[in-house]
N, C-alpha and C positions, 0 to 999 in steps of 0.2 A: 504494500500500500504506500502511496506517496501522499504527503501532506500538502494541502493547498489552502489558500484563503477561501472563505466561503464564496461560492459562485464561480470558481475557477477550476480548470482541469489541468492535470499535468500527466504527460506520458514519459515512461522510461522503458528500457528494453524489457525488463521483467515485470513491469507493473503499469497499471493505468488507474487513475483515481478520478473520481468525480465527486465534488462536494455539493450537497444541497442542505440547506438549513430547514428544519421543521419547526413550526411555531405552534403545533397542537400537541397535546398530551392527553391520553385517556386516563381514567381513574386507575386502570391496571398499571399504566406506565408510572403514575405517581407512587403507587404502592411499591413497585419494583425499585424505584429510585430511592425509597426510604430504607431499603434493606441494606445491610453492610455489604461491602464488596467481597465477593467470594472468589477472587482470583487466586487459585491454588497452583502455585509454581512448585514443581518438584524437580529434584536432581536424581531421582531413581532411574533405573534402567528404562530405556524407551520400550514401549510395547513392541513385541516381536514384529508386528506388521509395519512398524515405523522405522526399522533399523536399516533399511536399504541405504547405501551410501555412507554408512558409519563403519569404521574399522573395528569397533567393539559393540557392546550393547547400548552405548550412548550414556552410560552412567556418568553423572557429573554435569551433563548438559541440561540447563534449565528448560523446562517445557510445561505447557498447560494442555490438559486434555479436555475436550469439549464435554458438555453435559451428557450426551448420549455415548460418548467415547468413540465417535466416528471420525473425528478430526483432531489432529494434534498441532499445536503451534510450538515449534522448536525455536527458542529465543537465543539467537547468537549474540545479541547485545543484552546484557542483564545488569541492572533492571531496565525494563523498557522506559524510554523517555518520550515526552511530548515535544513537538517542535512544529513550527509553521514553515520552516526552511526545507524545501524539497531536496536539498543536498545532504541533509542530516536525517538520520532515522535509526530505527531499531530493525535490524535484519531478522526476519521471521521466515522459517521454512515451514510451510503448511503441508501436512501429509494426511491423506485420506485412507481410512481403513476400507472404505466401500469402493466398488468399481466406478470408474469415471467414463463410462461409455453411454452415450456419446460424450466426448470431451467438451466441457463447457467452462466458461470463466467461473472463478470463485467470486461470488458477490457477497459483499460485507455491508451490513447496515449497522453502524456504530452509533450508540447513544450514550452520551455522557450522563451518568447517574445524577439525579437531582436537578437536571436541566431539561429543556426541550431541544437541545442541540443534537441533531441527528445528521450523520454524514454517510453518504453512499460511496462505496469503494468497489473496485473490480480488479481482480488479478487475472489477466488474460491467460488462457491455457489451463485454467483450473488450479487446484492446490499446487504450490511450488514455492520458489523463493520470491520474497517481496521485501520492500523497505517500508516498514510501517511508519506512517506519519499521521498522528492524531494531534490536533493543535493545542490541547490543554491537558494538564495533569489531572488525575482523578481516576475514578472507576468507570471504565468503558464497557458497556454491555453490547456484545456482538451477536447478530443473527447472521449465520453463515449459510449460504446456499450454493450448491455446485452439482452439476450433472444429475439433477432430479432429487438430490438429497438436501436435508436441512438440519442444522444443529445450532447450538448456542454456546457462547463462551464469555467469560468476563476477564478483562485485563486491567490491572492497576498500573497506571503510568505515573512516573514522577516528573 
């Protein structure tokens, strides 16, 4: 993901991002915004299905597993940081446990907890490497959609 100022889009070789700001929030969104951030970063061994490309079991590599366990975010910069500068970012490798046929982009709807700020992002080619850019620190709730699948994840950015 690439960070952008609201209303602008930025392309990079491994990522494409589009920002849109949302000004509406449902009661469910408000309730979710009031719950504590549940970003669980672990350095345990990566799940077996996520180890391709690693020389060992990935132990020591910080990562977050999605709510259903269908997607993992391997955090190559830890802790993840917020920035509006598209040249700075937290490198994340997204890996899917589920088949990606037909291959479609990874679409990310990121909402900053406690606000109505919602950003739409897209990683072309589906789960893979990206440079995460979210413009503010805090608890970001992600709705992740790819190749007919959907899952959720929370990331705490400093």
